[in-house]
C-alpha positions as CSV (number, residue, x, y, z in Angstrom):
1,M,58.6,-133.0,-103.5
2,S,57.4,-131.6,-100.0
3,F,53.8,-128.7,-100.1
4,T,53.9,-126.8,-97.4
5,T,50.2,-124.3,-97.6
6,L,48.2,-126.0,-100.3
7,V,48.1,-129.0,-102.6
8,S,46.3,-129.3,-105.8
9,A,42.9,-132.4,-106.1
10,E,45.7,-133.5,-108.9
11,D,49.3,-133.2,-107.4
12,L,47.8,-134.8,-104.4
13,R,46.6,-137.7,-106.9
14,A,50.5,-138.1,-107.8
15,A,51.9,-138.0,-105.1
16,P,53.3,-141.3,-103.6
17,A,52.7,-143.2,-100.9
18,G,53.1,-142.1,-97.4
19,I,51.5,-139.5,-96.9
20,V,48.8,-139.2,-93.8
21,V,45.4,-137.4,-94.5
22,L,43.3,-135.7,-92.6
23,D,39.8,-135.1,-92.3
24,C,39.0,-132.3,-90.3
25,G,35.5,-131.5,-91.0
26,F,32.9,-130.0,-88.4
27,D,30.2,-128.0,-87.5
28,L,29.9,-125.8,-84.6
29,G,26.5,-126.2,-84.9
30,D,26.8,-130.0,-84.1
31,P,29.8,-131.7,-83.5
32,A,29.2,-134.9,-84.8
33,A,28.1,-134.1,-87.7
34,G,32.1,-134.5,-89.5
35,E,33.0,-138.0,-87.5
36,R,29.2,-138.5,-89.6
37,A,30.2,-137.9,-93.2
38,F,33.7,-139.0,-92.2
39,A,31.9,-142.8,-92.2
40,A,30.0,-141.8,-95.0
41,G,32.8,-141.1,-97.1
42,H,36.2,-140.0,-96.7
43,L,39.6,-140.0,-99.0
44,P,41.1,-143.2,-99.2
45,G,43.9,-143.7,-95.9
46,A,42.5,-141.1,-94.1
47,I,41.9,-140.0,-90.2
48,Y,39.7,-138.1,-88.9
49,A,40.7,-135.5,-85.8
50,H,37.9,-134.5,-84.0
51,L,38.1,-130.2,-83.6
52,E,36.8,-130.4,-79.7
53,R,39.6,-133.6,-79.3
54,D,42.3,-133.3,-81.2
55,L,43.0,-130.0,-82.2
56,S,41.8,-128.3,-78.7
57,G,43.0,-128.7,-75.3
58,P,40.0,-128.9,-72.4
59,K,37.4,-125.4,-72.2
60,G,37.5,-125.6,-68.5
61,D,35.1,-122.4,-67.4
62,G,35.1,-121.6,-71.2
63,S,38.2,-118.0,-69.9
64,H,40.0,-118.7,-72.3
65,G,37.6,-119.3,-75.5
66,R,35.7,-121.8,-77.2
67,H,38.8,-123.7,-78.6
68,P,41.5,-123.5,-76.3
69,L,44.9,-124.8,-77.8
70,P,45.3,-127.9,-76.1
71,T,49.6,-127.8,-75.1
72,R,52.0,-129.4,-77.9
73,E,53.0,-131.8,-74.9
74,A,49.5,-132.8,-75.5
75,F,49.5,-132.0,-78.7
76,A,52.3,-134.6,-79.6
77,A,51.1,-137.1,-78.4
78,T,48.0,-137.0,-80.5
79,V,49.5,-135.8,-83.5
80,G,52.6,-139.3,-82.8
81,A,49.8,-141.3,-82.7
82,W,48.3,-140.8,-86.5
83,G,51.4,-141.4,-87.0
84,I,53.5,-138.6,-88.2
85,A,57.3,-138.0,-87.9
86,P,59.3,-134.9,-88.9
87,E,59.7,-136.5,-92.5
88,T,55.5,-137.3,-92.9
89,Q,54.0,-135.5,-95.9
90,V,50.6,-134.9,-94.1
91,V,47.3,-133.3,-96.1
92,C,44.7,-131.6,-94.0
93,Y,41.0,-130.9,-95.8
94,D,37.1,-130.8,-95.2
95,A,34.4,-129.4,-96.3
96,Q,33.6,-126.2,-95.5
97,G,36.0,-124.1,-96.8
98,G,38.9,-125.7,-95.1
99,P,39.1,-123.1,-92.1
100,Y,38.7,-126.5,-89.2
101,A,42.1,-127.9,-91.6
102,A,43.3,-125.3,-91.6
103,R,43.1,-124.9,-88.1
104,A,45.4,-128.3,-88.1
105,W,48.0,-127.2,-90.4
106,W,48.9,-124.8,-88.1
107,M,49.3,-126.8,-84.9
108,L,51.0,-129.5,-87.0
109,K,53.3,-125.8,-87.9
110,W,53.2,-125.0,-84.1
111,L,54.8,-128.0,-83.0
112,G,57.6,-128.4,-85.5
113,H,56.3,-129.8,-88.9
114,E,57.9,-128.3,-92.2
115,K,55.4,-131.2,-94.9
116,V,51.5,-130.0,-94.1
117,A,49.7,-128.5,-97.2
118,V,45.9,-128.0,-96.8
119,L,44.2,-129.8,-100.0
120,D,42.9,-127.4,-102.0
121,G,39.5,-127.2,-102.6
122,G,38.7,-129.8,-100.2
123,P,36.7,-133.0,-101.8
124,A,34.8,-132.2,-104.0
125,A,37.9,-131.3,-105.7
126,W,39.6,-135.1,-105.3
127,T,36.0,-136.0,-107.1
128,A,36.7,-133.3,-109.2
129,A,40.0,-134.7,-110.0
130,G,38.3,-138.4,-109.9
131,G,39.4,-139.1,-107.2
132,E,37.5,-141.5,-105.2
133,L,35.5,-141.7,-101.2
134,V,35.9,-144.6,-99.8
135,T,34.4,-145.9,-96.4
136,A,37.3,-148.0,-95.2
137,T,38.8,-147.3,-91.9
138,A,42.7,-147.1,-92.0
139,A,44.9,-148.4,-89.6
140,L,46.7,-146.2,-87.8
141,A,50.5,-146.6,-87.9
142,A,51.3,-145.4,-84.4
143,R,54.8,-144.0,-83.5
144,P,55.9,-142.4,-79.9
145,P,55.6,-138.7,-79.5
146,Y,56.4,-136.2,-82.5
147,P,59.2,-135.0,-82.0
148,M,58.1,-130.8,-81.0
149,T,61.0,-128.4,-81.8
150,R,61.9,-126.7,-78.2
151,E,60.4,-123.2,-78.6
152,P,56.8,-122.8,-80.1
153,A,57.5,-122.1,-84.2
154,M,53.8,-120.4,-85.1
155,A,53.5,-117.4,-83.0
156,T,51.2,-116.5,-80.3
157,I,49.9,-113.5,-78.0
158,T,47.8,-113.2,-75.3
159,A,44.3,-111.4,-74.5
160,E,46.6,-109.0,-72.1
161,S,49.7,-108.9,-73.7
162,L,47.3,-106.9,-77.2
163,L,45.0,-105.3,-75.2
164,A,48.8,-103.3,-74.4
165,A,49.5,-103.2,-77.6
166,L,46.3,-102.3,-79.0
167,G,46.6,-98.9,-81.5
168,H,50.3,-101.1,-82.2
169,V,49.1,-103.8,-84.8
170,R,47.2,-104.4,-86.4
171,V,43.9,-107.2,-85.4
172,V,42.6,-109.3,-87.7
173,D,39.0,-110.8,-87.8
174,A,38.0,-114.0,-89.9
175,R,34.4,-113.4,-88.7
176,A,31.0,-113.4,-90.6
177,G,30.9,-109.6,-91.1
178,E,27.3,-109.2,-89.2
179,R,29.1,-111.1,-86.6
180,F,32.1,-108.4,-86.4
181,R,29.5,-105.5,-86.6
182,G,28.0,-106.4,-84.0
183,E,24.8,-106.8,-85.5
184,V,24.2,-110.7,-84.8
185,E,26.3,-112.8,-82.2
186,Q,25.3,-116.8,-82.2
187,I,27.5,-118.7,-80.7
188,D,29.0,-116.1,-77.9
189,P,27.5,-114.2,-75.5
190,V,28.3,-110.6,-76.1
191,G,28.7,-109.4,-79.8
192,G,31.0,-106.9,-81.1
193,H,35.1,-107.1,-82.3
194,I,38.3,-106.4,-81.2
195,P,38.3,-102.1,-81.1
196,G,40.1,-101.1,-84.3
197,A,40.3,-104.0,-85.7
198,T,40.1,-104.9,-89.7
199,N,37.5,-108.0,-90.8
200,R,38.4,-109.8,-93.4
201,C,36.2,-112.9,-93.3
202,F,38.0,-115.8,-94.1
203,K,35.9,-117.2,-96.7
204,D,37.2,-113.3,-98.7
205,N,39.8,-116.1,-99.8
206,L,38.2,-118.6,-101.9
207,Q,37.0,-118.5,-105.0
208,A,33.8,-119.6,-106.6
209,D,34.6,-123.4,-107.0
210,G,35.5,-123.4,-103.1
211,R,39.7,-122.8,-104.5
212,F,41.9,-120.8,-102.2
213,K,42.7,-117.3,-105.0
214,P,46.2,-117.0,-107.0
215,A,48.6,-116.3,-103.9
216,P,49.3,-113.1,-106.2
217,L,45.7,-111.3,-105.6
218,L,45.8,-113.0,-102.1
219,R,49.1,-110.4,-101.6
220,A,47.8,-107.9,-103.1
221,E,44.9,-107.6,-101.1
222,I,47.0,-108.0,-98.3
223,E,50.1,-105.4,-99.1
224,R,46.6,-102.5,-99.0
225,W,47.2,-103.2,-95.0
226,A,50.3,-101.4,-95.8
227,T,51.0,-103.2,-92.0
228,P,54.2,-105.2,-91.5
229,A,53.5,-109.3,-90.6
230,E,54.7,-109.2,-87.4
231,Q,52.3,-105.9,-86.4
232,V,49.7,-108.1,-87.7
233,V,47.6,-110.3,-85.3
234,L,44.8,-112.7,-86.8
235,Q,42.0,-113.7,-84.1
236,C,38.4,-114.6,-85.0
237,G,35.2,-115.7,-83.2
238,S,37.7,-119.2,-81.0
239,G,41.2,-119.4,-82.9
240,V,40.2,-121.7,-85.7
241,T,39.0,-119.7,-88.7
242,A,41.6,-117.3,-88.0
243,C,44.3,-120.4,-88.9
244,H,42.8,-120.0,-92.6
245,N,43.6,-116.4,-93.3
246,L,47.4,-117.4,-91.9
247,L,47.1,-119.7,-94.6
248,A,45.9,-117.6,-97.5
249,M,48.9,-115.1,-96.0
250,A,51.6,-117.9,-96.1
251,H,50.6,-119.1,-99.4
252,A,50.7,-115.5,-100.6
253,G,54.6,-115.3,-99.6
254,F,54.1,-113.7,-95.7
255,E,55.5,-114.9,-92.6
256,G,55.7,-113.8,-88.7
257,M,51.5,-112.8,-88.0
258,R,50.6,-114.0,-84.8
259,L,47.7,-116.1,-83.8
260,Y,45.4,-114.7,-80.8
261,P,43.7,-118.3,-80.1
262,G,41.8,-117.2,-77.5
263,S,40.0,-114.6,-80.4
264,W,36.3,-113.0,-79.5
265,S,34.8,-116.3,-77.8
266,E,37.7,-115.3,-74.7
267,W,38.1,-112.1,-75.4
268,C,34.5,-110.9,-74.3
269,R,34.3,-113.0,-71.6
270,D,36.0,-110.1,-69.8
271,P,34.0,-107.3,-69.1
272,S,37.2,-104.6,-68.6
273,R,38.0,-105.7,-72.3
274,P,37.0,-102.8,-74.6
275,I,34.4,-103.9,-77.1
276,A,33.4,-101.6,-80.8
277,R,30.6,-102.0,-82.5
278,G,28.9,-101.1,-86.4
């Protein structure tokens, strides 16, 4: 059996050997916090995947957002160094509700890797199911660069294409409501949202215990938009938490939705692009 969206802690504990586990924990306010937490305790055999070093490309002047995607070639080399091949089952997790793990999930799918899932409920679910956390560092069994598909296996959209499509697509913003409305903005230089966007904070995908809502419930919530999947664009602050919404939608059975990787941190850098508040 392979896992392609979510995997429970119980199923992960029962899974055969050979799984590559990625600890993707991160804190936007303290970029070293995830590595410190990893050193203090992680799932057995886990490898640490850093949002800014491993799951993002060079930021440059910031005009393409705070966490631009790396080239697929660069990420294929990173994935190979982690020991991942097309037949490898990969499980990603974090202790922040899943957004950073979902970014790794989406990026592996982007390369064309099918067997990748996020640990539902993260390390809390793992320990609740009787799993242990360890401090030992796993030895990497590095492979050549991942043999990615010729074309990206996950769809994206550029700022220019999105601007031209406004009014014809549903933009879904994964940020917290107060940032979406422009009431506060602690990270990016301008507050607000892309005109016409719908706000669905990534935390709305979760239950009180930190696990994802059941797929039928997620599907019912998404169907209220009455928008074909191919007309939905997912964004957030910098292309990270939007992947959480994409994961939830994939778990609910939707495919073909597009990620706007630059998201608000790219959009708001150009004063010629329209913004809305409220």
